[in-house]
PADRENLO-681402 format. One record per residue (C-alpha): residue number from 1; x, y, z. Coordinates in steps of 0.05 Angstrom, whole numbers, always signed. Layout:
REM PADRENLO-681402
SITE_NUM_X_Y_Z
...
END
This chain:
REM PADRENLO-681402
SITE_1_-3_+6_+0
SITE_2_+26_+66_-16
SITE_3_+32_+126_+38
SITE_4_-1_+187_-5
SITE_5_+3_+231_+59
SITE_6_+85_+245_+55
SITE_7_+120_+313_+95
SITE_8_+177_+347_+66
SITE_9_+223_+393_+108
SITE_10_+265_+441_+73
SITE_11_+315_+464_+118
SITE_12_+366_+524_+104
SITE_13_+423_+547_+137
SITE_14_+468_+602_+125
SITE_15_+524_+643_+155
SITE_16_+529_+711_+151
SITE_17_+580_+773_+155
SITE_18_+552_+839_+172
SITE_19_+600_+889_+157
SITE_20_+564_+946_+178
SITE_21_+561_+928_+255
SITE_22_+593_+956_+310
SITE_23_+555_+934_+362
SITE_24_+511_+880_+380
SITE_25_+455_+930_+373
SITE_26_+471_+942_+297
SITE_27_+486_+858_+294
SITE_28_+408_+856_+321
SITE_29_+382_+907_+279
SITE_30_+391_+873_+214
SITE_31_+394_+798_+236
SITE_32_+308_+820_+269
SITE_33_+298_+850_+198
SITE_34_+313_+797_+158
SITE_35_+283_+740_+198
SITE_36_+218_+786_+191
SITE_37_+218_+791_+123
SITE_38_+232_+717_+100
SITE_39_+182_+706_+150
SITE_40_+126_+752_+125
SITE_41_+146_+750_+58
SITE_42_+164_+677_+32
SITE_43_+126_+647_+95
SITE_44_+187_+614_+137
SITE_45_+189_+602_+200
SITE_46_+268_+624_+223
SITE_47_+317_+634_+279
SITE_48_+378_+658_+287
SITE_49_+409_+603_+313
SITE_50_+487_+613_+334
SITE_51_+543_+664_+330
SITE_52_+496_+709_+381
SITE_53_+555_+731_+413
SITE_54_+587_+759_+351
SITE_55_+593_+834_+330
SITE_56_+595_+814_+257
SITE_57_+575_+743_+252
SITE_58_+509_+712_+249
SITE_59_+477_+639_+240
SITE_60_+408_+636_+215
SITE_61_+361_+577_+203
SITE_62_+301_+574_+161
SITE_63_+251_+525_+148
SITE_64_+190_+498_+112
SITE_65_+142_+442_+110
SITE_66_+104_+414_+43
SITE_67_+73_+354_+14
SITE_68_+115_+360_-50
SITE_69_+201_+352_-59
SITE_70_+195_+396_-109
SITE_71_+157_+441_-86
SITE_72_+206_+456_-28
SITE_73_+270_+453_-71
SITE_74_+242_+513_-114
SITE_75_+226_+553_-50
SITE_76_+280_+537_-14
SITE_77_+311_+562_-89
SITE_78_+271_+634_-79
SITE_79_+293_+640_-5
SITE_80_+365_+624_-29
SITE_81_+356_+692_-73
SITE_82_+321_+732_-39
SITE_83_+378_+731_+12
SITE_84_+431_+737_-38
SITE_85_+412_+808_-65
SITE_86_+406_+843_+10
SITE_87_+457_+882_+9
SITE_88_+471_+896_+89
SITE_89_+506_+827_+96
SITE_90_+550_+775_+51
SITE_91_+527_+689_+60
SITE_92_+601_+659_+83
SITE_93_+564_+594_+100
SITE_94_+497_+559_+58
SITE_95_+472_+501_+78
SITE_96_+403_+464_+55
SITE_97_+370_+396_+55
SITE_98_+302_+371_+43
SITE_99_+284_+319_+93
SITE_100_+237_+254_+85
SITE_101_+189_+256_+147
SITE_102_+133_+196_+146
END
């Protein structure tokens, strides 16, 4: 019997460098703005997950759930392009993965 109820989880984790940040407050303003823009415009769940005390670095994670692997690939690609177009930071590491959850 074929299971038609598939769940796919798409994850993108990036590490960014924020040259314009001279304090943790500067950094947090950029990070908060990025997370909010992604959550509202692209409907991903998003969080800062590392480098919390580093002034110019931040690790961010974005997650989305779908019933289609192809749909998640398209959404993750769109997210990566959206983030690459943001002039406030440079992406220095990027890793994406789609998990198949039954």
